[in-house]
PAGUNU-515447 format. One record per atom (N, C-alpha, C): x, y, z; residue in one letter. Coordinates in pm, whole numbers, plus 50000, padded with zeros to 5 digits. Example, Ala and Ser with C-alpha at 12.3 -4.5 7.8 and 13.67 -1.06 7.14 Angstrom:
513194943150780a;512304955050780a;513204967050780a;512854977550708s;513674989450714s;512905000350787s;
//
This chain:
500514988450000m;500255001150007m;500855010349953m;500335024349930r;501055032849972r;499875045250052r;500675047250117i;500165056150236i;499945068450267i;499245078550241a;499585095250322a;498995096850428a;500025097650567i;499545101350656i;499545117350698i;498555125250750i;498275140750771i;498425139550907i;498765151050956n;499395158551073n;499315168951106n;498785175151163d;498935189951142d;500065197351182d;500665191351319a;502355196151315a;503215186951386a;504185192551363f;505775182651446f;506295190351515f;505875199251587a;506955210051659a;507215203451806a;506375194651862s;507265195751967s;507085179652022s;507665172152093s;507555160452143s;506455152652226s;505515152052178a;503855149752247a;503415136152221a;502795128852267g;501655118252209g;501505118752098g;500705122652050g;499805121651940g;500875122151803g;502035131751834q;503335131251722q;504085120851728q;504515114851830r;505315097351859r;504225088151806r;502815089351829q;502245077751767q;501945078151618q;501745090351578c;501555087951406c;503125086451377c;504165092251410l;505755087251350l;505585071551416l;505685065151499k;505625048651490k;504895038751412k;503455049251384l;502725041651280l;503295040951178l;503835053651132a;504465053051009a;505325041450980a;506635041951094i;507865035651086i;507535018851088i;506645018551151e;506075001351146e;505634998951021e;504405002750951l;504265006250826l;504975001450717l;506115007950756q;507195010650648q;507864997050671q;508074991350777k;508524974450804k;507804964450792k;506234969250755r;505644957050697r;505764959850574r;506674968450473g;506514965250347g;505714977550263g;505314989050316h;504294999250289h;504955009050257h;504525015750169e;504965030950112e;504465043250198e;505075052250289v;504325059150368v;505175077250335v;504305082350350e;504915099850347e;503705106050434e;504175112750513i;503535126550625i;503245137650507i;502275142250567f;501935157150509f;501745164650650f;502285176050638t;502365182950775t;502585195450771t;501965205450845s;502195221850820s;504045225750874s;504215218551014i;505105225251035i;506245215151117i;507455211551086v;508495199951126v;509665210851195v;509605204651315n;510905211151412n;512045196451423n;513005195251411y;513835183751405y;514595183651485y;514525197551615k;515135194351724k;514605190751852k;513145195051842t;512135195851951t;510785183751925t;511295175351783c;509875168451825c;510725154151761c;511105143251850f;511545134951831f;512755131151695f;514015138851711p;514595141451607p;514935127351596p;515275115951682e;515345099051666e;514675095951566e;513365102451547l;512105092651506l;512065101251350l;512145114851346l;511465119551192l;512385114751070l;514105114651103w;514725109051004w;514395097150947w;513205095350996k;513175077850931k;511735077250840k;511105088050820v;510335086250739v;509965095550636v;510145100350535k;509285109450429k;508515121550477k;508935128950472i;508495140150541i;508075153450415i;506235157450440n;506025168250337n;505935179650381n;506645192350393a;506185200750481a;505185214050408a;503915211650449v;503395226750367v;503055235150468v;503775242950468p;503495255550601p;502545263550530p;502115270050644y;501285284150671y;501745294050605y;501055300650518s;501785311750436s;501055325450442s;499835327450514y;499205337450492y;498835348550635y;499635354650578n;499845365050659n;498435377850714n;497635376350616l;496755385350653l;495555374450727l;495435365550759l;494455355150809l;494855351250973l;494385351051065k;494645346551180k;493815336151256k;494665327951360g;493375318751412g;493315308651317g;492335301251323h;491295286751261h;491355291651145h;491245307051131y;490855309850958y;492685306450844y;493655307050938k;494645310650862k;495155291450872k;494365287951004t;494565269750997t;493585263850875t;492235269050846l;491645263750760l;492285261650638l;492575276350598a;493755281850455a;494655274050428a;495605268750544g;496615260450521g;495995244450557g;494965242250591m;494745225750557m;493975222950426m;493745236450370i;493345236950204i;494215232750117i;494995238850188k;496805240450065k;497335227350092k;497015217850211m;497935209750227m;497395198350155m;495875196250186g;494935191550071g;495205191149957g;495525201449910c;495805201849726c;496855192749733c;497765192549851c;499405189449731c;499105172549787c;498515167449825i;498535152849798i;498005147649648i;498835139349579s;498935131449468s;497965120149509s;497435116249346d;496685109249375d;497715088949340d;498735094149369k;499755076649364k;499385071849492k;498735077449626f;498485070949727f;496785063449712f;496805049749779d;496035044749789d;494975042949898d;495725053950031v;494285054450129v;494935070550232v;494535076050240i;494925086350351i;494465083950480i;495235084350571n;495265081550683n;495195095850801n;494365101050849n;494625116150866n;494505116251011n;495465120051086h;495345119851260h;495135131851381h;495525140451413n;494985153851491n;494145162251432n;493225167551500f;492585177151420f;493625185951439f;493235198151302p;492375197351202p;493015188851073p;493705176951081s;494115169550996s;492695168650910s;491565169250966e;490025162750908e;489855173150769e;490405185150796w;489855198350685w;490885192250563w;492295188550609a;492935186150485a;492665174950390a;491975159850507a;491875148750402a;489945150950365a;489565158550365f;488715162250258f;488625171550167f;489645179150165v;489655187350038v;490895169049908v;491505167449996a;492275154549898a;491025147049882a;490015141049944k;489325135049925k;488295132949813k;488075149549825k;487335154949719k;488035154649531k;489255161949579r;489905157049436r;490055146249404r;490105136549477l;490985123049418l;490245112249472l;489165114949558n;488215101549566n;489035089549614n;490105094449674i;491105079949738i;490395083149913i;490145066649965p;489315066350085p;490445070150166p;489705074450274v;489825079650399v;489725072850521v;490905074350624i;490715068150761i;490975075450864i;490535081450942w;490465091951062w;491115086251194w;492225091951198m;492685083351346m;492615097151416m;491445093651479c;490725106351594c;490725103851708c;492535110451767n;492575107851913n;491425121051996n;491125128251950e;489735133951976e;489325143051846e;488105146651862p;487245159151767p;487705167551826p;487445175251782p;487975193851816p;486925195551978p;487935199252024f;487515203552170f;486065212652163f;485925217152090w;484795226952142w;483075219052138w;483715204252096f;482235193552084f;482305189252195f;483245187952326f;482625181652469f;483555186752565f;483965198552539q;484725205352677q;484265222552697q;483735223952742a;483575237552763a;484315245052731a;485375248652824e;486155253652806e;486995261952661e;486525253552595a;487135253452438a;485755264752349a;485005266852432k;483845277052381k;483845290452462k;484925290852538r;484965305352571r;485635316952507r;485675328352553g;486485339152552g;486215343652399g;487055346452294k;487195346952189k;486305335852116k;486775323452133r;485935310052049r;484805311752082r;483675319752152k;482385320652103k;482235325651991k;482945335451953l;482505340251784l;482865337551689l;483415324451703y;484175320251608y;484035299151543y;483585297351680w;483535281651682w;482415274051600w;481235284851630p;480215278751538p;480215271851392p;480675285251309l;481205283151209l;481925271151147l;483055270451267f;483965256651225f;483745246651228f;482775248051358e;481745235051408e;480695225951275e;480455237351260v;479545230951102v;480275225450968v;481365231450964f;482195229350820f;483155216650912f;483275208551037d;484185203051061d;483255186651040d;481805190951105k;480905182751112k;480965178750959k;480505187450810i;480615186550718i;481355178850680i;482965181250695a;483965174950676a;484015157650711a;483915158450800v;483625145050810v;483095135150824v;481475143850787k;480765135450696k;480675128050579k;481025140050518k;481455136350355k;482825130450300k;484135126750398s;484935122950380s;485595110250470s;485435108950538m;485545093850606m;484995084250587m;485975074250559d;485305058950524d;485445054750642d;485985051950741q;486165050050854q;486785059750977q;486315055651126i;486985064051195i;487555057351288i;488725057051344v;489555049051419v;489955055651562v;489305052651676v;489775061351832v;490455047451901v;490595058252013l;491355051152118l;491015042852273l;489835049552224s;488905043252368s;487455044752296s;486445032952385n;484825037952354n;484575051552427n;485085055852514m;484565068652594m;484455080852457m;486035082152378i;485575091752277i;484615083552110i;485055072952171g;484165069852012g;482685073852016g;481965072952119e;481135077252149e;480525090552126e;481555100552202i;481075113952178i;481585113351982i;482295107751938v;481985106751765v;481255101051722v;480425096151762k;478995092451695k;477955100151782k;478145106351823r;477185115051854r;477215128851805r;478445133451748v;478365144551733v;478565141351555v;479135129451487y;479105127351344y;478255121551303y;477315112351406g;476685102451333g;476935092851251g;478915086651293k;479225080851233k;479735071551336k;479875056851297d;480495039751354d;482085044151406d;482225039551496f;483315038051501f;484855028651499f;485795024351536k;486775012451542k;487465018451638k;487585011251779v;488705011051876v;489975001851867v;490925012651840v;492375003851825v;493235016151917v;493705006652007r;494665009652100r;495995016452084r;496535028952118s;497865030552061s;499025022552143s;500365021852108g;501195015252123g;502635020652204g;503245010752264i;504255021552307i;505085009552301i;506975017552381d;507815007952359d;507715000552490d;507774983052484i;507944974752596i;509624976152636i;509854978352733k;511164968252803k;510934974652929k;512034963453014d;512064966453129d;513274978653138d;513144990453196y;514085000053250y;514654994853405y;513984985053409g;514654984553582g;514515000653663g;515124996453749n;515085009653856n;516595020353844n;517525016553750t;518885020853770t;518705038053754t;517845046753677m;517995055653647m;517005065753767m;516405058753841w;515805072953937w;516805080653988w;518085078754026n;519085082354112n;519335096854080n;519755095053891i;520075103853842i;519055116353828i;517615117153836f;516665127553843f;516755131954013f;516265124054069k;516265130154223k;517555138954255k;518825134954215k;519895147354246k;519925156754193k;519555151154058k;519675165453968k;518525177254026k;517335176354108y;516695185254156y;516695183354307y;517595177554354g;517445176654482g;516245172154554g;515645160354525l;514695149954573l;515335135554635l;516375138654687e;516705125154708e;515715116354814e;515325127154943n;514455124855051n;513045122655023n;512245127854887s;511085126854854s;510275119254816s;509125118354826f;508245111654806f;507195118454689f;507625112954518i;507315120654429i;505715119554350i;505355126354367l;504305126754239l;504515135254098l;504415122953969l;504595133753898l;503215127453804l;502825141853683q;501975142253584q;502635150153500q;502095148553380v;503365150153239v;501595155353161v;501815171153126g;501165177153108g;500055190453174g;500345199853114i;499375209153221i;498395217553176i;497865214553028h;496875221452976h;495305223553045h;495045228753037y;493685231553105y;492855218453120y;492725203553010y;492035195052980y;492375187353077y;494115185853114k;494365176753171k;494375180453345k;493875189553373k;493455195153521k;494565192153618k;495445198053607p;496735199753681p;496255206453838p;495085216453815e;494565219353945e;494165213454041e;493985198253972d;493355187954095d;494195184454153d;495715181754074s;496525175854179s;497285186054235s;497355198154201i;497305207754334i;496605209654425i;495325208554424k;494345212454534k;494855197054632k;494805182654554a;495185176754606a;496385171054728a;497505181754676m;498835181854755m;498125189354861m;497675201954853a;497365210155001a;496285198155070a;495425188954994y;494855181955092y;495635171855187y;497035174355164l;497905157355209l;498815163555259l;499255176955237d;500505185055297d;500765184155431d;499475189955483y;499575187255627y;500165176355721y;500135165455621k;500895150755699k;502025146055634k;502185150855564y;503085142255406y;504855152855401y;505365156555442k;505825168555456k;507075166955312k;507025150155308n;508505152755227n;508085150055057n;506205152255051l;505745149754944l;506365161554825l;506205158354741k;506735166654598k;505665164954474k;505155174154387l;504525171854318l;504705176454159l;505865171754081i;506455175353974i;505665173653831i;505055185053766f;504625189553642f;505795187053514f;505595182753406i;506465179053314i;505365183453142i;505615197153101g;504965194252982g;505335209752927g;504955209952840l;504695223352737l;503385234952764l;503575243452801t;502455253952855t;502665271052808t;501845278152757d;501775290752768d;502105295852894d;503265307452932e;503595314053039e;501865315653139e;501355321053067k;499935327153147k;499255317353229k;498965305353190r;498855295253233r;499675289753364r;501375290453328k;501925282053428k;501985295453529k;501605308553500k;501665312853619k;500205313853684k;499245306153589m;497985310053705m;498125294153805m;498675288653748l;498655271953827l;499835275053949l;500985287653912i;501675286954022i;501315298354145i;500385306354145n;499705314254181n;498355305754271n;498015295254197l;497295286654300l;497825281154396l;499225275654363s;500265265854457s;500485274354594s;500575289754555q;501085296454684q;499975304254736q;498715304254685k;497665304754745k;496985294654825k;497375282454852l;497145269554857l;497955263454973l;499175277654967g;500825272155039g;501795259655040g;501165258954914v;502915240454851v;503085246554743v;503455259854710a;504585262954625a;505765260954586a;506415258154790n;507595250254745n;507835237254724n;506295231254726k;506455215954689k;505835209754562k;505755223454507v;505515221754324v;506285224854245v;506605219854129l;508065220954049l;507495217953907l;507475229853800f;507195232453690f;508635228353586f;508995219253528l;509955212953451l;509895220453315l;508475221053254g;508355224053121g;508805214553043g;509045215752913p;509235205052790p;510495196652814p;511175182752850v;512105175352830v;512435168752746v;513725166952739s;514155152552678s;513505142152675s;513475132052573d;512975118052611d;513615107852707d;515165113052748k;516025108452838k;515585110752983k;515035124652979e;514655130053142e;513405129553150e;512525125653074l;511065120653077l;510995105453158l;512135098553090e;512265083753145e;512535081653309e;514035091553307q;513995093953436q;513045098653520q;512335104753519a;511375115053597a;510245101053606a;509875095153515y;508655078753522y;509795073553631y;511105068453609a;511725060253727a;511505069353855a;511895080353837a;511995086553981a;510815085154072a;509535087153984c;508395091854081c;508185080554143c;507375078854249d;506445070854301d;504735070054281d;504315080154248i;502685080054172i;502555090554060i;501835081153945f;501825093353818f;500195091853856f;500045102353842l;498615113853821l;498315118053701l;496925114153643f;496405118753513f;494645119653542f;494485128453642p;493155134153646p;492405139253509p;492725136953428s;492295145953330s;490925143153233s;490225149353177f;489375148153079f;489955139252903f;490195131852869q;491025129852737q;490905111752713q;490645114952568s;490695100452492s;491485093052529s;492485090852556w;493685081152572w;494605087952715w;495475083252725s;496895089552792s;498115080252788s;498795084052675l;500195075852621l;501675080052752l;501375090152844s;501855092352895s;501745079153041s;500465080453061t;500115071653145t;500395057053138t;500405054253030v;500915041652958v;502375034552979v;503135049452922e;504335048952952e;504685044153122e;503735054353212a;504405053153359a;504165040953383a;503085030753317m;503055019553362m;504105008653280m;504675013953196v;505855002953184v;507515004553260v;506925012853330f;508095016953448f;507755011853602f;506655006053562k;505964997753659k;505525006753775k;505125013953786k;504315025553848k;503125025853866k;502875027354019p;501315030554002p;500265040853936p;499885035553884v;498975053453823v;497375056253844v;497225068153894i;496055070453930i;495035078253819i;494425074153757v;493515081953611v;491835081653677v;491655096553616s;490395101353554s;489225090553511s;488215089853570n;487175076853485n;486595087653400n;487205097653339k;486645103553231k;487735103453106k;488985096653152c;489875093953064c;489865082852961c;490305082052857g;490115066652808g;490725059352837g;491925058852934v;492855049552915v;492425039753097v;491335045853112s;490675035653214s;490405027653181s;490125022153056e;489465014953007e;490265001353028e;491545001153047i;492424990353084i;492754989253185i;492294999853260i;492644994853418i;491604987153529i;492014974753585d;491354970853664d;491804978053773d;490604982553878n;490874991253942n;491204981454075n;492594989954154y;493344983554232y;494304970654196y;494044971954073k;494914958854036k;496514965553978k;496144968753863n;496954974053781n;496674992753790n;496044996553858g;495825011153818g;494505011853958g;494685026653944i;493145032254063i;492555040653970i;491135040753976i;490425051053911i;489615056154001i;489525068353975v;488965079554050v;487835086553969v;487075094054094n;486015103853963n;486485113153899n;486135114853833h;486395132253762h;486185143353854h;487125152253861a;486925166253937a;486605167454073a;487255155154113e;486615152554240e;488165147554329e;488885163354353v;489785161854402v;489815155154549v;489085154054642k;488915145854771k;489345132854757k;488245127854631n;488675113254567n;490065108754563n;490875117154473l;492035117654418l;493025119254536l;492415125654667a;493835130054738a;493885115654837a;492245107554830m;492515098954922m;492885089654831m;493315085154744e;493665076754676e;495255073254687e;495555093754657i;497105092554646i;497395086754793i;496645090654921e;496905086455065e;496925075855073e;496345063555001r;496105051655015r;497765047454992r;498055052954873l;499405045554795l;500105046554818l;500355058454959i;501415067555043i;501195054155179i;500725052555172e;500565041555338e;500825025955269e;500295024455159d;500635008655154d;501605007455053d;502735002855066r;504205006554973r;503774992254891r;503524981954990e;503024966154914e;502384968054787e;500764976154805l;500084980554741l;500514987854598l;501684996354612r;502205002254542r;503144991354419r;503724985054490v;504964974154426v;503904963254367v;503024962654408k;501954952854356k;501074962154238k;500464969554242i;499904977654106i;500764977554003i;501804983054009g;502744990153950g;503394980353847g;503634964453929m;504444951253842m;503144946853753m;501484944753802n;500664945753703n;500504952453585n;500584965653633a;500224973553534a;501274973653425a;502774969453466y;504054966753371y;503274952553284y;502764943153346i;502644933353277i;501774931153170i;500604943653190n;499424943253137n;499444949652997n;500344958153040v;500694967252904v;501644960252804v;502474952352873k;503584942052795k;502634933152750k;501804929452776e;501004917652705e;500104924152568e;499784933852636n;498404937352519n;498654947752433n;499714958652458l;500254973152413l;501604969752288l;501724975552186s;503124976052105s;502494980651987s;503514989451948w;503755000051846w;503344986151704w;503834972151681e;503594968751578e;502074962751616e;501634957651732r;500224951051679r;499704968051681r;499694980351730y;498624989351638y;498794990751536y;500284991051461a;500324993951296a;499714980251250a;499534968251327e;498864956151224e;497444957751260e;496494960551340n;495014964251345n;494914975551208n;495644988651242m;495574992851131m;495434995951044m;496574988950962e;496774980750857e;495454973750768e;494814965750878r;493944959750888r;492364968450808r;492304974250902i;491744985350856i;491874990550730i;493104996550687f;492965004750526f;492824990450473f;493134979950502m;492914968150381m;491634965550348m;490694966750439d;489374962750478d;488644976350365d;488774982450428v;488135000350355v;488844996050232v;490054992750152i;490124996450026i;489414985849954i;489294973950015n;488654961149982n;487024961849971n;486564973650019e;484924976550047e;484964986549906e;485424994049872r;485444998149777r;485804994549648r;
//
């Protein structure tokens, strides 16, 4: 097969970008010709060890008179016009790649499979409709629905939770394919490097990756405030990119709650340092409303007990108190209570962490992810 993969940008090392690149690489190993189409490529900040392994066509935005989603729409139209008829199938990924796929489908009538990590946030998160977004999101909502209904031969999602949202929004059925993960036994050799670097040798570490609003970092900070009076060596570490305005808001919250000296914001880090952080942490937190969580699965590979929201798709692979803990979304006291349970019970932490590793090792891999996507591609092509 000749496969065109569309993803909006490869500017930073994030879960969606890793998933897209790993899929392309694994499909190539299976004998397929793969090219990626995108608007931005940064070979220094976005998985430099992976980008060179696949052909990437950069189609940058160049519309100086346009702003926001209008510029994005114009860029996606341009990208859709750059895809040729030499491909057998188009596989688009993160929003707004479906807009480029729609244009390509109208031109070429090539089958399209959307790897829908999430539909646009305005369909299911109230925060996405606030501020200036209230003025323009209805227009783009209408266009997005038309683009998806008219162009998608199959929609693939990471979890049933996001699949039901897709079905409600677009009126189209879905298939669930879990994302992959690099499976290896890291052991416990890296934890001390991270702790020494940040002076955390005597700390009990809570780790969360990602601090955008939908990842609910506020809940983790508030849970820290509940626990701080009892556990003086507790530290909460955030890793991930965000804007300065949001970071300042989170710092102000931690100051208001009296835990500013217990919360560290490290920003984006290298893959190596992220692995060291996973190895060093005692509990991994992810109280998010999200379709999946690659970072949670990565923490499970490091045999760490994870606590996730019941509104997060990754909760679908968790058996409560066996390979992870599920908490009620946005209920801070519930989150704090489960953190305390794990702090007090080292045996439970070890058991959950080991079961998490075994579960991921047996059920998730990039090879299996690529195999499942390949099967869907072939089914759609054969049906046509």
